[in-house]
N, C-alpha and C positions, 0 to 999 in steps of 0.2 A: 511427555505431556499426554494427558488424557483429556479428551473433550468429547462430550456426548450431548444429545438432546433427548429429554424425557418429557412425558406428559404426566405430571403427578396426579394421583387419585385421591390424595388427602394432603394435609399440611406437613407431614413428616416424610423425609427422604433419608434413606440409609446409604452411606458412602463406604466403598471399599477402597482403602488407600494402599497403593502398591508399596512393596517393601523398600524400594529404592528411595521413596519419599519420606520414610520414617525418620524423624529427627531433623527434618528440613522445614523451613517455613514454606507453606504453600498458600496459594490464593484460591478462594472459592467464591464464585460470583454467580448470581442467577438473575435472569431477566426474561420477560416474555418476548418471544420473537416478533409478535405483532406490534410491540411497542418500539421496535427499531425503526428509525426514520431512514428510509432508503431513498436518497436523492440521486438522480442520474448525474454522473460525473461529466462535466463539460470539459471539452478539450481547450487548453489554453493556447493562445497564439502570442507572438511577440507584442502585438498591439495591446494585449491585456496588461502589459507591464509599462505602458507608456506613462511617463511621469513618475514612475517608481524607481526605475533604474537611471543612473547617470548616463549621459550621452556616451561617455567613454566606455562604460561597462556594456551598454547596448551594442556599440560598435565591436567591442571585443567578442561578445557572444555571437554576433552576426558573422564575424570572420571565422570563428570556430565552427559554426554550422556549415559555412561554405567549404571550409577545409575538410571537414568530416564527410560532407556530401561528395566532394571530389574524390576523396580516398575510396569511398564506397563504390563510386562509379568505376574507378580504375580496377578495383578488385573484381567487379562484375565482368568487365571487359576481358580480364585474364582468364576467368572461368569459362567463358564461351568463346 
């Protein structure tokens, strides 16, 4: 894969296609970086899924988190 950022000086851009891409479908996309909408990613908590997950699924997930946390703590105890 080749990915690069350029600042064009006119409306034409010349591309060099690597030999390994000859005969293959390739995708060419262009967009202005200042047009990208960059929203901060908010961390999700279990409360964000309230009403979306069934009670059974939520309990299963909670148990899995507890089990994983316990396993992690046991590994840390063994290291130190």
